[in-house]
Chimera marker file (.cmm) of the C-alpha trace (Angstrom):
<marker_set name="trace">
<marker id="1" x="0.000" y="0.000" z="0.000" r="1" g="1" b="0" radius="0.5"/>
<marker id="2" x="2.974" y="2.322" z="0.563" r="1" g="1" b="0" radius="0.5"/>
<marker id="3" x="3.343" y="2.771" z="-3.181" r="1" g="1" b="0" radius="0.5"/>
<marker id="4" x="-0.151" y="4.243" z="-3.297" r="1" g="1" b="0" radius="0.5"/>
<marker id="5" x="0.917" y="6.958" z="-0.854" r="1" g="1" b="0" radius="0.5"/>
<marker id="6" x="3.380" y="9.450" z="-2.316" r="1" g="1" b="0" radius="0.5"/>
<marker id="7" x="5.149" y="12.225" z="-0.475" r="1" g="1" b="0" radius="0.5"/>
<marker id="8" x="6.588" y="14.960" z="-2.657" r="1" g="1" b="0" radius="0.5"/>
<marker id="9" x="7.988" y="18.445" z="-2.309" r="1" g="1" b="0" radius="0.5"/>
<marker id="10" x="6.174" y="20.944" z="-4.452" r="1" g="1" b="0" radius="0.5"/>
<marker id="11" x="3.295" y="23.330" z="-4.954" r="1" g="1" b="0" radius="0.5"/>
<marker id="12" x="-0.137" y="21.778" z="-4.503" r="1" g="1" b="0" radius="0.5"/>
<marker id="13" x="-1.662" y="24.201" z="-7.026" r="1" g="1" b="0" radius="0.5"/>
<marker id="14" x="0.376" y="22.604" z="-9.847" r="1" g="1" b="0" radius="0.5"/>
<marker id="15" x="-0.690" y="19.007" z="-9.202" r="1" g="1" b="0" radius="0.5"/>
<marker id="16" x="-2.437" y="17.345" z="-12.153" r="1" g="1" b="0" radius="0.5"/>
<marker id="17" x="-4.678" y="15.010" z="-10.131" r="1" g="1" b="0" radius="0.5"/>
<marker id="18" x="-8.399" y="14.427" z="-9.871" r="1" g="1" b="0" radius="0.5"/>
<marker id="19" x="-8.622" y="16.648" z="-6.781" r="1" g="1" b="0" radius="0.5"/>
<marker id="20" x="-6.471" y="18.702" z="-4.490" r="1" g="1" b="0" radius="0.5"/>
<marker id="21" x="-7.488" y="19.271" z="-0.909" r="1" g="1" b="0" radius="0.5"/>
<marker id="22" x="-7.610" y="22.813" z="0.410" r="1" g="1" b="0" radius="0.5"/>
<marker id="23" x="-6.837" y="23.487" z="4.069" r="1" g="1" b="0" radius="0.5"/>
<marker id="24" x="-9.620" y="26.064" z="4.228" r="1" g="1" b="0" radius="0.5"/>
<marker id="25" x="-11.160" y="28.236" z="6.903" r="1" g="1" b="0" radius="0.5"/>
<marker id="26" x="-14.831" y="27.914" z="7.846" r="1" g="1" b="0" radius="0.5"/>
<marker id="27" x="-15.928" y="30.704" z="5.475" r="1" g="1" b="0" radius="0.5"/>
<marker id="28" x="-14.277" y="28.980" z="2.449" r="1" g="1" b="0" radius="0.5"/>
<marker id="29" x="-13.622" y="32.486" z="1.120" r="1" g="1" b="0" radius="0.5"/>
<marker id="30" x="-9.839" y="32.293" z="1.022" r="1" g="1" b="0" radius="0.5"/>
<marker id="31" x="-7.156" y="33.198" z="3.466" r="1" g="1" b="0" radius="0.5"/>
<marker id="32" x="-3.432" y="32.793" z="3.847" r="1" g="1" b="0" radius="0.5"/>
<marker id="33" x="-1.090" y="29.888" z="3.238" r="1" g="1" b="0" radius="0.5"/>
<marker id="34" x="-2.361" y="26.994" z="1.130" r="1" g="1" b="0" radius="0.5"/>
<marker id="35" x="-5.903" y="28.401" z="1.090" r="1" g="1" b="0" radius="0.5"/>
<marker id="36" x="-4.818" y="31.744" z="-0.370" r="1" g="1" b="0" radius="0.5"/>
<marker id="37" x="-2.513" y="30.093" z="-2.897" r="1" g="1" b="0" radius="0.5"/>
<marker id="38" x="-5.309" y="27.818" z="-4.127" r="1" g="1" b="0" radius="0.5"/>
<marker id="39" x="-7.765" y="30.700" z="-4.432" r="1" g="1" b="0" radius="0.5"/>
<marker id="40" x="-5.231" y="32.795" z="-6.380" r="1" g="1" b="0" radius="0.5"/>
<marker id="41" x="-4.309" y="29.945" z="-8.721" r="1" g="1" b="0" radius="0.5"/>
<marker id="42" x="-7.893" y="28.761" z="-9.336" r="1" g="1" b="0" radius="0.5"/>
<marker id="43" x="-9.157" y="32.248" z="-10.203" r="1" g="1" b="0" radius="0.5"/>
<marker id="44" x="-12.187" y="34.323" z="-9.237" r="1" g="1" b="0" radius="0.5"/>
<marker id="45" x="-14.687" y="31.613" z="-10.149" r="1" g="1" b="0" radius="0.5"/>
<marker id="46" x="-13.579" y="29.697" z="-7.062" r="1" g="1" b="0" radius="0.5"/>
<marker id="47" x="-14.560" y="32.527" z="-4.742" r="1" g="1" b="0" radius="0.5"/>
<marker id="48" x="-18.008" y="32.694" z="-6.344" r="1" g="1" b="0" radius="0.5"/>
<marker id="49" x="-18.466" y="28.917" z="-5.991" r="1" g="1" b="0" radius="0.5"/>
<marker id="50" x="-17.395" y="29.018" z="-2.345" r="1" g="1" b="0" radius="0.5"/>
<marker id="51" x="-19.768" y="31.904" z="-1.601" r="1" g="1" b="0" radius="0.5"/>
<marker id="52" x="-22.612" y="29.779" z="-2.990" r="1" g="1" b="0" radius="0.5"/>
<marker id="53" x="-21.693" y="26.905" z="-0.641" r="1" g="1" b="0" radius="0.5"/>
<marker id="54" x="-21.979" y="29.118" z="2.421" r="1" g="1" b="0" radius="0.5"/>
<marker id="55" x="-19.109" y="27.793" z="4.525" r="1" g="1" b="0" radius="0.5"/>
<marker id="56" x="-17.972" y="24.530" z="6.074" r="1" g="1" b="0" radius="0.5"/>
<marker id="57" x="-17.715" y="23.457" z="9.721" r="1" g="1" b="0" radius="0.5"/>
<marker id="58" x="-14.477" y="22.123" z="11.203" r="1" g="1" b="0" radius="0.5"/>
<marker id="59" x="-13.930" y="18.457" z="10.375" r="1" g="1" b="0" radius="0.5"/>
<marker id="60" x="-16.200" y="18.464" z="7.336" r="1" g="1" b="0" radius="0.5"/>
<marker id="61" x="-15.478" y="18.932" z="3.622" r="1" g="1" b="0" radius="0.5"/>
<marker id="62" x="-17.047" y="20.490" z="0.535" r="1" g="1" b="0" radius="0.5"/>
<marker id="63" x="-16.176" y="20.155" z="-3.165" r="1" g="1" b="0" radius="0.5"/>
<marker id="64" x="-15.931" y="22.635" z="-6.024" r="1" g="1" b="0" radius="0.5"/>
<marker id="65" x="-14.574" y="22.487" z="-9.557" r="1" g="1" b="0" radius="0.5"/>
<marker id="66" x="-10.845" y="23.190" z="-9.906" r="1" g="1" b="0" radius="0.5"/>
<marker id="67" x="-11.427" y="26.110" z="-12.288" r="1" g="1" b="0" radius="0.5"/>
<marker id="68" x="-7.953" y="27.396" z="-13.311" r="1" g="1" b="0" radius="0.5"/>
<marker id="69" x="-6.050" y="24.555" z="-11.639" r="1" g="1" b="0" radius="0.5"/>
<marker id="70" x="-4.726" y="21.404" z="-13.326" r="1" g="1" b="0" radius="0.5"/>
<marker id="71" x="-6.804" y="19.427" z="-10.779" r="1" g="1" b="0" radius="0.5"/>
<marker id="72" x="-10.410" y="18.823" z="-11.824" r="1" g="1" b="0" radius="0.5"/>
<marker id="73" x="-11.776" y="19.438" z="-8.319" r="1" g="1" b="0" radius="0.5"/>
<marker id="74" x="-10.919" y="21.121" z="-5.050" r="1" g="1" b="0" radius="0.5"/>
<marker id="75" x="-12.007" y="19.463" z="-1.836" r="1" g="1" b="0" radius="0.5"/>
<marker id="76" x="-12.157" y="22.094" z="0.906" r="1" g="1" b="0" radius="0.5"/>
<marker id="77" x="-11.784" y="20.904" z="4.484" r="1" g="1" b="0" radius="0.5"/>
<marker id="78" x="-11.458" y="22.828" z="7.725" r="1" g="1" b="0" radius="0.5"/>
<marker id="79" x="-8.933" y="21.610" z="10.241" r="1" g="1" b="0" radius="0.5"/>
<marker id="80" x="-9.049" y="22.299" z="13.962" r="1" g="1" b="0" radius="0.5"/>
<marker id="81" x="-7.233" y="25.146" z="15.640" r="1" g="1" b="0" radius="0.5"/>
<marker id="82" x="-4.709" y="23.649" z="18.072" r="1" g="1" b="0" radius="0.5"/>
<marker id="83" x="-5.585" y="24.387" z="21.702" r="1" g="1" b="0" radius="0.5"/>
<marker id="84" x="-3.142" y="21.992" z="23.358" r="1" g="1" b="0" radius="0.5"/>
<marker id="85" x="-4.695" y="18.695" z="22.262" r="1" g="1" b="0" radius="0.5"/>
<marker id="86" x="-7.339" y="18.321" z="24.933" r="1" g="1" b="0" radius="0.5"/>
<marker id="87" x="-10.245" y="19.737" z="22.956" r="1" g="1" b="0" radius="0.5"/>
<marker id="88" x="-10.905" y="16.969" z="20.420" r="1" g="1" b="0" radius="0.5"/>
<marker id="89" x="-8.370" y="18.266" z="17.908" r="1" g="1" b="0" radius="0.5"/>
<marker id="90" x="-7.102" y="14.803" z="16.906" r="1" g="1" b="0" radius="0.5"/>
<marker id="91" x="-10.607" y="13.536" z="16.133" r="1" g="1" b="0" radius="0.5"/>
<marker id="92" x="-11.452" y="16.732" z="14.246" r="1" g="1" b="0" radius="0.5"/>
<marker id="93" x="-8.298" y="16.466" z="12.148" r="1" g="1" b="0" radius="0.5"/>
<marker id="94" x="-8.945" y="12.791" z="11.395" r="1" g="1" b="0" radius="0.5"/>
<marker id="95" x="-12.510" y="13.746" z="10.423" r="1" g="1" b="0" radius="0.5"/>
<marker id="96" x="-11.110" y="16.209" z="7.854" r="1" g="1" b="0" radius="0.5"/>
<marker id="97" x="-9.272" y="13.417" z="6.102" r="1" g="1" b="0" radius="0.5"/>
<marker id="98" x="-12.198" y="10.983" z="6.316" r="1" g="1" b="0" radius="0.5"/>
<marker id="99" x="-14.600" y="13.592" z="4.910" r="1" g="1" b="0" radius="0.5"/>
<marker id="100" x="-12.186" y="14.473" z="2.107" r="1" g="1" b="0" radius="0.5"/>
<marker id="101" x="-11.677" y="10.841" z="1.098" r="1" g="1" b="0" radius="0.5"/>
<marker id="102" x="-15.431" y="10.194" z="1.283" r="1" g="1" b="0" radius="0.5"/>
<marker id="103" x="-16.105" y="13.119" z="-1.081" r="1" g="1" b="0" radius="0.5"/>
<marker id="104" x="-13.406" y="11.853" z="-3.436" r="1" g="1" b="0" radius="0.5"/>
<marker id="105" x="-15.036" y="8.409" z="-3.481" r="1" g="1" b="0" radius="0.5"/>
<marker id="106" x="-18.526" y="9.867" z="-3.967" r="1" g="1" b="0" radius="0.5"/>
<marker id="107" x="-17.274" y="11.688" z="-7.070" r="1" g="1" b="0" radius="0.5"/>
<marker id="108" x="-15.323" y="8.721" z="-8.484" r="1" g="1" b="0" radius="0.5"/>
<marker id="109" x="-11.956" y="10.414" z="-7.982" r="1" g="1" b="0" radius="0.5"/>
<marker id="110" x="-8.867" y="8.209" z="-8.051" r="1" g="1" b="0" radius="0.5"/>
<marker id="111" x="-5.905" y="10.520" z="-7.387" r="1" g="1" b="0" radius="0.5"/>
<marker id="112" x="-5.962" y="13.086" z="-4.571" r="1" g="1" b="0" radius="0.5"/>
<marker id="113" x="-3.240" y="15.511" z="-3.447" r="1" g="1" b="0" radius="0.5"/>
<marker id="114" x="-3.290" y="16.956" z="0.072" r="1" g="1" b="0" radius="0.5"/>
<marker id="115" x="-1.355" y="19.547" z="2.070" r="1" g="1" b="0" radius="0.5"/>
<marker id="116" x="-0.450" y="19.278" z="5.760" r="1" g="1" b="0" radius="0.5"/>
<marker id="117" x="-3.887" y="20.264" z="7.076" r="1" g="1" b="0" radius="0.5"/>
<marker id="118" x="-3.899" y="22.381" z="10.218" r="1" g="1" b="0" radius="0.5"/>
<marker id="119" x="-0.135" y="22.768" z="10.590" r="1" g="1" b="0" radius="0.5"/>
<marker id="120" x="0.101" y="26.387" z="9.456" r="1" g="1" b="0" radius="0.5"/>
<marker id="121" x="-1.928" y="29.176" z="11.018" r="1" g="1" b="0" radius="0.5"/>
<marker id="122" x="-3.963" y="26.647" z="13.042" r="1" g="1" b="0" radius="0.5"/>
<marker id="123" x="-0.711" y="25.501" z="14.755" r="1" g="1" b="0" radius="0.5"/>
<marker id="124" x="-1.372" y="21.745" z="14.852" r="1" g="1" b="0" radius="0.5"/>
<marker id="125" x="1.971" y="20.071" z="15.773" r="1" g="1" b="0" radius="0.5"/>
<marker id="126" x="3.544" y="18.725" z="12.592" r="1" g="1" b="0" radius="0.5"/>
<marker id="127" x="4.518" y="15.258" z="13.866" r="1" g="1" b="0" radius="0.5"/>
<marker id="128" x="1.095" y="14.547" z="15.328" r="1" g="1" b="0" radius="0.5"/>
<marker id="129" x="-0.678" y="15.937" z="12.243" r="1" g="1" b="0" radius="0.5"/>
<marker id="130" x="1.321" y="13.847" z="9.777" r="1" g="1" b="0" radius="0.5"/>
<marker id="131" x="0.771" y="10.677" z="11.828" r="1" g="1" b="0" radius="0.5"/>
<marker id="132" x="-3.000" y="11.252" z="11.631" r="1" g="1" b="0" radius="0.5"/>
<marker id="133" x="-2.807" y="12.098" z="7.913" r="1" g="1" b="0" radius="0.5"/>
<marker id="134" x="-0.887" y="8.948" z="7.017" r="1" g="1" b="0" radius="0.5"/>
<marker id="135" x="-3.110" y="6.722" z="9.187" r="1" g="1" b="0" radius="0.5"/>
<marker id="136" x="-6.263" y="8.114" z="7.568" r="1" g="1" b="0" radius="0.5"/>
<marker id="137" x="-4.764" y="7.769" z="4.078" r="1" g="1" b="0" radius="0.5"/>
<marker id="138" x="-3.932" y="4.137" z="4.765" r="1" g="1" b="0" radius="0.5"/>
<marker id="139" x="-7.452" y="3.494" z="6.059" r="1" g="1" b="0" radius="0.5"/>
<marker id="140" x="-9.009" y="5.168" z="3.006" r="1" g="1" b="0" radius="0.5"/>
<marker id="141" x="-6.827" y="3.194" z="0.589" r="1" g="1" b="0" radius="0.5"/>
<marker id="142" x="-7.713" y="-0.064" z="2.355" r="1" g="1" b="0" radius="0.5"/>
<marker id="143" x="-11.448" y="0.713" z="2.336" r="1" g="1" b="0" radius="0.5"/>
<marker id="144" x="-11.622" y="2.166" z="-1.176" r="1" g="1" b="0" radius="0.5"/>
<marker id="145" x="-9.762" y="0.122" z="-3.806" r="1" g="1" b="0" radius="0.5"/>
<marker id="146" x="-10.852" y="2.611" z="-6.469" r="1" g="1" b="0" radius="0.5"/>
<marker id="147" x="-8.653" y="5.219" z="-4.790" r="1" g="1" b="0" radius="0.5"/>
<marker id="148" x="-5.357" y="4.806" z="-6.629" r="1" g="1" b="0" radius="0.5"/>
<marker id="149" x="-3.091" y="7.447" z="-5.130" r="1" g="1" b="0" radius="0.5"/>
<marker id="150" x="-2.902" y="9.728" z="-2.125" r="1" g="1" b="0" radius="0.5"/>
<marker id="151" x="-0.217" y="12.345" z="-2.658" r="1" g="1" b="0" radius="0.5"/>
<marker id="152" x="0.982" y="14.491" z="0.235" r="1" g="1" b="0" radius="0.5"/>
<marker id="153" x="2.439" y="17.680" z="-1.227" r="1" g="1" b="0" radius="0.5"/>
<marker id="154" x="4.952" y="19.427" z="1.021" r="1" g="1" b="0" radius="0.5"/>
<marker id="155" x="6.131" y="22.958" z="0.461" r="1" g="1" b="0" radius="0.5"/>
<marker id="156" x="9.243" y="22.557" z="2.629" r="1" g="1" b="0" radius="0.5"/>
<marker id="157" x="11.761" y="19.958" z="3.711" r="1" g="1" b="0" radius="0.5"/>
<marker id="158" x="10.643" y="19.869" z="7.352" r="1" g="1" b="0" radius="0.5"/>
<marker id="159" x="7.101" y="18.887" z="6.348" r="1" g="1" b="0" radius="0.5"/>
<marker id="160" x="8.399" y="16.374" z="3.792" r="1" g="1" b="0" radius="0.5"/>
<marker id="161" x="10.600" y="14.752" z="6.453" r="1" g="1" b="0" radius="0.5"/>
<marker id="162" x="7.693" y="14.571" z="8.930" r="1" g="1" b="0" radius="0.5"/>
<marker id="163" x="5.543" y="12.750" z="6.356" r="1" g="1" b="0" radius="0.5"/>
<marker id="164" x="8.401" y="10.366" z="5.497" r="1" g="1" b="0" radius="0.5"/>
<marker id="165" x="8.806" y="9.596" z="9.198" r="1" g="1" b="0" radius="0.5"/>
<marker id="166" x="5.066" y="9.017" z="9.685" r="1" g="1" b="0" radius="0.5"/>
<marker id="167" x="4.988" y="6.726" z="6.649" r="1" g="1" b="0" radius="0.5"/>
<marker id="168" x="7.938" y="4.659" z="7.938" r="1" g="1" b="0" radius="0.5"/>
<marker id="169" x="6.474" y="4.389" z="11.444" r="1" g="1" b="0" radius="0.5"/>
<marker id="170" x="3.268" y="2.859" z="10.174" r="1" g="1" b="0" radius="0.5"/>
<marker id="171" x="4.906" y="0.177" z="8.009" r="1" g="1" b="0" radius="0.5"/>
<link id1="1" id2="2" r="1" g="1" b="0" radius="0.2"/>
<link id1="2" id2="3" r="1" g="1" b="0" radius="0.2"/>
<link id1="3" id2="4" r="1" g="1" b="0" radius="0.2"/>
<link id1="4" id2="5" r="1" g="1" b="0" radius="0.2"/>
<link id1="5" id2="6" r="1" g="1" b="0" radius="0.2"/>
<link id1="6" id2="7" r="1" g="1" b="0" radius="0.2"/>
<link id1="7" id2="8" r="1" g="1" b="0" radius="0.2"/>
<link id1="8" id2="9" r="1" g="1" b="0" radius="0.2"/>
<link id1="9" id2="10" r="1" g="1" b="0" radius="0.2"/>
<link id1="10" id2="11" r="1" g="1" b="0" radius="0.2"/>
<link id1="11" id2="12" r="1" g="1" b="0" radius="0.2"/>
<link id1="12" id2="13" r="1" g="1" b="0" radius="0.2"/>
<link id1="13" id2="14" r="1" g="1" b="0" radius="0.2"/>
<link id1="14" id2="15" r="1" g="1" b="0" radius="0.2"/>
<link id1="15" id2="16" r="1" g="1" b="0" radius="0.2"/>
<link id1="16" id2="17" r="1" g="1" b="0" radius="0.2"/>
<link id1="17" id2="18" r="1" g="1" b="0" radius="0.2"/>
<link id1="18" id2="19" r="1" g="1" b="0" radius="0.2"/>
<link id1="19" id2="20" r="1" g="1" b="0" radius="0.2"/>
<link id1="20" id2="21" r="1" g="1" b="0" radius="0.2"/>
<link id1="21" id2="22" r="1" g="1" b="0" radius="0.2"/>
<link id1="22" id2="23" r="1" g="1" b="0" radius="0.2"/>
<link id1="23" id2="24" r="1" g="1" b="0" radius="0.2"/>
<link id1="24" id2="25" r="1" g="1" b="0" radius="0.2"/>
<link id1="25" id2="26" r="1" g="1" b="0" radius="0.2"/>
<link id1="26" id2="27" r="1" g="1" b="0" radius="0.2"/>
<link id1="27" id2="28" r="1" g="1" b="0" radius="0.2"/>
<link id1="28" id2="29" r="1" g="1" b="0" radius="0.2"/>
<link id1="29" id2="30" r="1" g="1" b="0" radius="0.2"/>
<link id1="30" id2="31" r="1" g="1" b="0" radius="0.2"/>
<link id1="31" id2="32" r="1" g="1" b="0" radius="0.2"/>
<link id1="32" id2="33" r="1" g="1" b="0" radius="0.2"/>
<link id1="33" id2="34" r="1" g="1" b="0" radius="0.2"/>
<link id1="34" id2="35" r="1" g="1" b="0" radius="0.2"/>
<link id1="35" id2="36" r="1" g="1" b="0" radius="0.2"/>
<link id1="36" id2="37" r="1" g="1" b="0" radius="0.2"/>
<link id1="37" id2="38" r="1" g="1" b="0" radius="0.2"/>
<link id1="38" id2="39" r="1" g="1" b="0" radius="0.2"/>
<link id1="39" id2="40" r="1" g="1" b="0" radius="0.2"/>
<link id1="40" id2="41" r="1" g="1" b="0" radius="0.2"/>
<link id1="41" id2="42" r="1" g="1" b="0" radius="0.2"/>
<link id1="42" id2="43" r="1" g="1" b="0" radius="0.2"/>
<link id1="43" id2="44" r="1" g="1" b="0" radius="0.2"/>
<link id1="44" id2="45" r="1" g="1" b="0" radius="0.2"/>
<link id1="45" id2="46" r="1" g="1" b="0" radius="0.2"/>
<link id1="46" id2="47" r="1" g="1" b="0" radius="0.2"/>
<link id1="47" id2="48" r="1" g="1" b="0" radius="0.2"/>
<link id1="48" id2="49" r="1" g="1" b="0" radius="0.2"/>
<link id1="49" id2="50" r="1" g="1" b="0" radius="0.2"/>
<link id1="50" id2="51" r="1" g="1" b="0" radius="0.2"/>
<link id1="51" id2="52" r="1" g="1" b="0" radius="0.2"/>
<link id1="52" id2="53" r="1" g="1" b="0" radius="0.2"/>
<link id1="53" id2="54" r="1" g="1" b="0" radius="0.2"/>
<link id1="54" id2="55" r="1" g="1" b="0" radius="0.2"/>
<link id1="55" id2="56" r="1" g="1" b="0" radius="0.2"/>
<link id1="56" id2="57" r="1" g="1" b="0" radius="0.2"/>
<link id1="57" id2="58" r="1" g="1" b="0" radius="0.2"/>
<link id1="58" id2="59" r="1" g="1" b="0" radius="0.2"/>
<link id1="59" id2="60" r="1" g="1" b="0" radius="0.2"/>
<link id1="60" id2="61" r="1" g="1" b="0" radius="0.2"/>
<link id1="61" id2="62" r="1" g="1" b="0" radius="0.2"/>
<link id1="62" id2="63" r="1" g="1" b="0" radius="0.2"/>
<link id1="63" id2="64" r="1" g="1" b="0" radius="0.2"/>
<link id1="64" id2="65" r="1" g="1" b="0" radius="0.2"/>
<link id1="65" id2="66" r="1" g="1" b="0" radius="0.2"/>
<link id1="66" id2="67" r="1" g="1" b="0" radius="0.2"/>
<link id1="67" id2="68" r="1" g="1" b="0" radius="0.2"/>
<link id1="68" id2="69" r="1" g="1" b="0" radius="0.2"/>
<link id1="69" id2="70" r="1" g="1" b="0" radius="0.2"/>
<link id1="70" id2="71" r="1" g="1" b="0" radius="0.2"/>
<link id1="71" id2="72" r="1" g="1" b="0" radius="0.2"/>
<link id1="72" id2="73" r="1" g="1" b="0" radius="0.2"/>
<link id1="73" id2="74" r="1" g="1" b="0" radius="0.2"/>
<link id1="74" id2="75" r="1" g="1" b="0" radius="0.2"/>
<link id1="75" id2="76" r="1" g="1" b="0" radius="0.2"/>
<link id1="76" id2="77" r="1" g="1" b="0" radius="0.2"/>
<link id1="77" id2="78" r="1" g="1" b="0" radius="0.2"/>
<link id1="78" id2="79" r="1" g="1" b="0" radius="0.2"/>
<link id1="79" id2="80" r="1" g="1" b="0" radius="0.2"/>
<link id1="80" id2="81" r="1" g="1" b="0" radius="0.2"/>
<link id1="81" id2="82" r="1" g="1" b="0" radius="0.2"/>
<link id1="82" id2="83" r="1" g="1" b="0" radius="0.2"/>
<link id1="83" id2="84" r="1" g="1" b="0" radius="0.2"/>
<link id1="84" id2="85" r="1" g="1" b="0" radius="0.2"/>
<link id1="85" id2="86" r="1" g="1" b="0" radius="0.2"/>
<link id1="86" id2="87" r="1" g="1" b="0" radius="0.2"/>
<link id1="87" id2="88" r="1" g="1" b="0" radius="0.2"/>
<link id1="88" id2="89" r="1" g="1" b="0" radius="0.2"/>
<link id1="89" id2="90" r="1" g="1" b="0" radius="0.2"/>
<link id1="90" id2="91" r="1" g="1" b="0" radius="0.2"/>
<link id1="91" id2="92" r="1" g="1" b="0" radius="0.2"/>
<link id1="92" id2="93" r="1" g="1" b="0" radius="0.2"/>
<link id1="93" id2="94" r="1" g="1" b="0" radius="0.2"/>
<link id1="94" id2="95" r="1" g="1" b="0" radius="0.2"/>
<link id1="95" id2="96" r="1" g="1" b="0" radius="0.2"/>
<link id1="96" id2="97" r="1" g="1" b="0" radius="0.2"/>
<link id1="97" id2="98" r="1" g="1" b="0" radius="0.2"/>
<link id1="98" id2="99" r="1" g="1" b="0" radius="0.2"/>
<link id1="99" id2="100" r="1" g="1" b="0" radius="0.2"/>
<link id1="100" id2="101" r="1" g="1" b="0" radius="0.2"/>
<link id1="101" id2="102" r="1" g="1" b="0" radius="0.2"/>
<link id1="102" id2="103" r="1" g="1" b="0" radius="0.2"/>
<link id1="103" id2="104" r="1" g="1" b="0" radius="0.2"/>
<link id1="104" id2="105" r="1" g="1" b="0" radius="0.2"/>
<link id1="105" id2="106" r="1" g="1" b="0" radius="0.2"/>
<link id1="106" id2="107" r="1" g="1" b="0" radius="0.2"/>
<link id1="107" id2="108" r="1" g="1" b="0" radius="0.2"/>
<link id1="108" id2="109" r="1" g="1" b="0" radius="0.2"/>
<link id1="109" id2="110" r="1" g="1" b="0" radius="0.2"/>
<link id1="110" id2="111" r="1" g="1" b="0" radius="0.2"/>
<link id1="111" id2="112" r="1" g="1" b="0" radius="0.2"/>
<link id1="112" id2="113" r="1" g="1" b="0" radius="0.2"/>
<link id1="113" id2="114" r="1" g="1" b="0" radius="0.2"/>
<link id1="114" id2="115" r="1" g="1" b="0" radius="0.2"/>
<link id1="115" id2="116" r="1" g="1" b="0" radius="0.2"/>
<link id1="116" id2="117" r="1" g="1" b="0" radius="0.2"/>
<link id1="117" id2="118" r="1" g="1" b="0" radius="0.2"/>
<link id1="118" id2="119" r="1" g="1" b="0" radius="0.2"/>
<link id1="119" id2="120" r="1" g="1" b="0" radius="0.2"/>
<link id1="120" id2="121" r="1" g="1" b="0" radius="0.2"/>
<link id1="121" id2="122" r="1" g="1" b="0" radius="0.2"/>
<link id1="122" id2="123" r="1" g="1" b="0" radius="0.2"/>
<link id1="123" id2="124" r="1" g="1" b="0" radius="0.2"/>
<link id1="124" id2="125" r="1" g="1" b="0" radius="0.2"/>
<link id1="125" id2="126" r="1" g="1" b="0" radius="0.2"/>
<link id1="126" id2="127" r="1" g="1" b="0" radius="0.2"/>
<link id1="127" id2="128" r="1" g="1" b="0" radius="0.2"/>
<link id1="128" id2="129" r="1" g="1" b="0" radius="0.2"/>
<link id1="129" id2="130" r="1" g="1" b="0" radius="0.2"/>
<link id1="130" id2="131" r="1" g="1" b="0" radius="0.2"/>
<link id1="131" id2="132" r="1" g="1" b="0" radius="0.2"/>
<link id1="132" id2="133" r="1" g="1" b="0" radius="0.2"/>
<link id1="133" id2="134" r="1" g="1" b="0" radius="0.2"/>
<link id1="134" id2="135" r="1" g="1" b="0" radius="0.2"/>
<link id1="135" id2="136" r="1" g="1" b="0" radius="0.2"/>
<link id1="136" id2="137" r="1" g="1" b="0" radius="0.2"/>
<link id1="137" id2="138" r="1" g="1" b="0" radius="0.2"/>
<link id1="138" id2="139" r="1" g="1" b="0" radius="0.2"/>
<link id1="139" id2="140" r="1" g="1" b="0" radius="0.2"/>
<link id1="140" id2="141" r="1" g="1" b="0" radius="0.2"/>
<link id1="141" id2="142" r="1" g="1" b="0" radius="0.2"/>
<link id1="142" id2="143" r="1" g="1" b="0" radius="0.2"/>
<link id1="143" id2="144" r="1" g="1" b="0" radius="0.2"/>
<link id1="144" id2="145" r="1" g="1" b="0" radius="0.2"/>
<link id1="145" id2="146" r="1" g="1" b="0" radius="0.2"/>
<link id1="146" id2="147" r="1" g="1" b="0" radius="0.2"/>
<link id1="147" id2="148" r="1" g="1" b="0" radius="0.2"/>
<link id1="148" id2="149" r="1" g="1" b="0" radius="0.2"/>
<link id1="149" id2="150" r="1" g="1" b="0" radius="0.2"/>
<link id1="150" id2="151" r="1" g="1" b="0" radius="0.2"/>
<link id1="151" id2="152" r="1" g="1" b="0" radius="0.2"/>
<link id1="152" id2="153" r="1" g="1" b="0" radius="0.2"/>
<link id1="153" id2="154" r="1" g="1" b="0" radius="0.2"/>
<link id1="154" id2="155" r="1" g="1" b="0" radius="0.2"/>
<link id1="155" id2="156" r="1" g="1" b="0" radius="0.2"/>
<link id1="156" id2="157" r="1" g="1" b="0" radius="0.2"/>
<link id1="157" id2="158" r="1" g="1" b="0" radius="0.2"/>
<link id1="158" id2="159" r="1" g="1" b="0" radius="0.2"/>
<link id1="159" id2="160" r="1" g="1" b="0" radius="0.2"/>
<link id1="160" id2="161" r="1" g="1" b="0" radius="0.2"/>
<link id1="161" id2="162" r="1" g="1" b="0" radius="0.2"/>
<link id1="162" id2="163" r="1" g="1" b="0" radius="0.2"/>
<link id1="163" id2="164" r="1" g="1" b="0" radius="0.2"/>
<link id1="164" id2="165" r="1" g="1" b="0" radius="0.2"/>
<link id1="165" id2="166" r="1" g="1" b="0" radius="0.2"/>
<link id1="166" id2="167" r="1" g="1" b="0" radius="0.2"/>
<link id1="167" id2="168" r="1" g="1" b="0" radius="0.2"/>
<link id1="168" id2="169" r="1" g="1" b="0" radius="0.2"/>
<link id1="169" id2="170" r="1" g="1" b="0" radius="0.2"/>
<link id1="170" id2="171" r="1" g="1" b="0" radius="0.2"/>
</marker_set>
C-alpha cells in the first residue's frame, strides 16, 4: 500500500490530479497559506463557488470544480485550531481526512493531493498531524480500492521529512 501513498515536495496548485485538498477556513472564502494560494491559482470563479456553498464546519469537507487549476476538483476541508490537544483536535483532524476521502469516493476520484492540514496558522503540531494524515490515508486506501493514489504535497523539507517519518512508522 505504501506505493499508493506518495510524499513529494512541491506546490499543490500545480498538481495534475483528480482533486487537491484545500486546508480552508470555515468561510471557504480564502485566506493565507495553502488556502490563499489555491484561491489565487484557481481564479475568481472559485470565490463565487465558495460563496454559494456558504461555509464549512471544522472536520467536514465540501467540493468545487478546480477552475484554473490542473486538478479537476478542489475538496475544501477545515482543520481544527490547536488548543493543546485536549479539545478533540485529533478527532477533528482525522474527520477532515475521512470527509475528504469520502467526497473523493462519492465523485469517483482516483488521485488526490493533500497539504499538511492544520499545521500552518492553526498551529497543529507537525509530527502529530502527519501521523493522523498517514493513518487516515492508509485506512481510506484499504477501504476504497478505487482510490489509486494519495499524494501528500509538502512545500518545505521539514514537512516532507515529517511525512516520510510518519509513513515509515506505520509500516
